[in-house]
N, C-alpha and C positions, 0 to 999 in steps of 0.2 A: 504494500499499499504505499503511495506517494502521498505526503501531506504537504498542503500548501504549494503543490507544483504550479509554477507559472504557466499559463496557457500556452505561450510559445514554445514550452518545452514538452507539451503533452504530445503523445505518439499513440498509434494504435495498440490495444492490449494493456495499456497503463490502467491501473485501479487507482483511483484519486480520491481524496478527501480534503476538503478545504472551503474557505470563504470567497465568493466570488459574487460580483455585482450582477444583478438580474436585469439585463438590458431589455429583454421583451419576453412576454409570455403569453401564449394564445392557447387556451383549452380547445380541444378539438375532439373530433369523433373518427375512429379508423374505419376502414371499410368493413371490418368485422363487427361493427357496431359498439366497440369498447371505447371509452374515454381516454385521452392522453393529453400531455401538455408538450406543446412545441415551444421551445425557449431558447434564448441566446444568453449566454454568461460571458462576462468580460471581466479583465484586469488590466493592470497598466501595460501589459505586454501583448495583448490582443483579445480576440472574441472566439467563441466557439459555439457552434449550434448544437441543442441537445433535444432528446425526447424522454419524457417520462411515461412509460407504458401502463396501463390500467390505472390512471390516475385521475380523479375526480375531485381532487383536493382543493383546498382553500386558496392556493396561489393563482393569480391570474394577472390581467393587464393592470390592475390597481396597484399591484406589487412592483412594478417596473422601477428601477433606480435602488431598490433595496438591496442590502447585502444578505445572501442566502448560504446556508452551509450546504454543501453537495457532497454526496459519496456515491461513486458509480464507477463504470468502466468506460474507456475511450473506445470506440469502435467506429466502423464505418456503415452508413445506411444509404443504400441506394446511390452508391457512388459518391 
């Protein structure tokens, strides 16, 4: 697990945990009917897009600009 890894150093298959700025957050529904969150995280080194699957939680567009704690894996989705 990489803690507080700068976004510019993230690579596929990295497991990360840290605090990042929520630049954008859009709750959506996948083609299978399940809710997910489409988001962009940023820090002083860059930005990265993300997905939180099966998520109908409280985070949404009203939370943009806030600092959020994230734990997950870096992977590639549809290229």
